N, C-alpha and C positions, 0 to 999 in steps of 0.2 A: 736216234735213240728214244727209246719210249720213257715217258714220265707221266706224271699225274697232273691233270689240269684243274681248273676251278670247277668244271662240270662233274668231275669225279668226288671232288670233296663236298660240293653242293647236294649231290645225289646220296651221299652218306649222312651229311649233316641235317638236312631238312627232315627226313623220317625221324631221326633221333630227337629233334626239337618238337616236332608233332606229338611224339609219344610222350615226352616231358609235359608239354602242354595239354595232353588228354588226361593223364594221371595225376598230375602235379596239384591240380585245382580241383579238389574233390567235391567241395559242397559250395556251389557259387550262388550267391545271393541275386546280384543285379542280372536281369534277363538279357540286357544288352550285351554284357561281358559273355555270357553263355552262347548267345547267338553269333557273336564274333568268334569265338573258339570253334564252333560247330561250322562256320563257313570256312573259317581257315584249314579245318581238317579236311573238308569235303573238297577244297581247291588244292590243297597241299599234297594230299595222298596220290592222285593221278600224276599231278606235276613231278613228284619224286620218282614214280615209275619212269616217267617219259625221260626225266635226266638220266637216269640209270641205264636205260636202254640205249639212249644217245651216246653215253660214254663208252658203253660196250662195243658200239660199231664204229668208233673213232680208230683210225689206223695207228696212229702215233700215241696210243694212251695206254698204260697199264690198266688191266682188267680187276685187280683185286679189289681195290676200294668200290669200283662200280658194282661188282657182284655182292659184296657185303651190303651197299646200299640198296640193291634190287631185293634182296633177302629181308631186309627190314622193312623196305616199303611194302612188300607183299604181306609181310606179318601185320603192319599198320592197317592196311586195307581189310584184312580179314578180320582184325579187331573192330574195325569201324562198321562192317557189315553186321558182325554178331551183336554188337551193342544195338545198332539201329533196329535189328530183327527182335531183340530183347524189348526195346522200346515199342514196337508195335504189338507185342505179345506173341510172337510166333516162335519164340525160342524158350528154352528152359535154363534157368540160371543154376 
């Protein structure tokens, strides 16, 4: 019988948490906090994609939560790339 495992829930919850962390803290004063958030984003975005793909390839796993996790993870990665390009002056706001 197929069911959801912790990998599916983590692949959905991690990008949602990272999105909230990215946009909830709008104007950060301490530089250490801003650097910590940036490092968490750069490590967490690929990790959430890897977890989503791993959940998709498990045999005894329902796929719906993993698919939503993958979609949100790809949106998060695209947003991070766009914001980084804006930071380097290569995009238009």
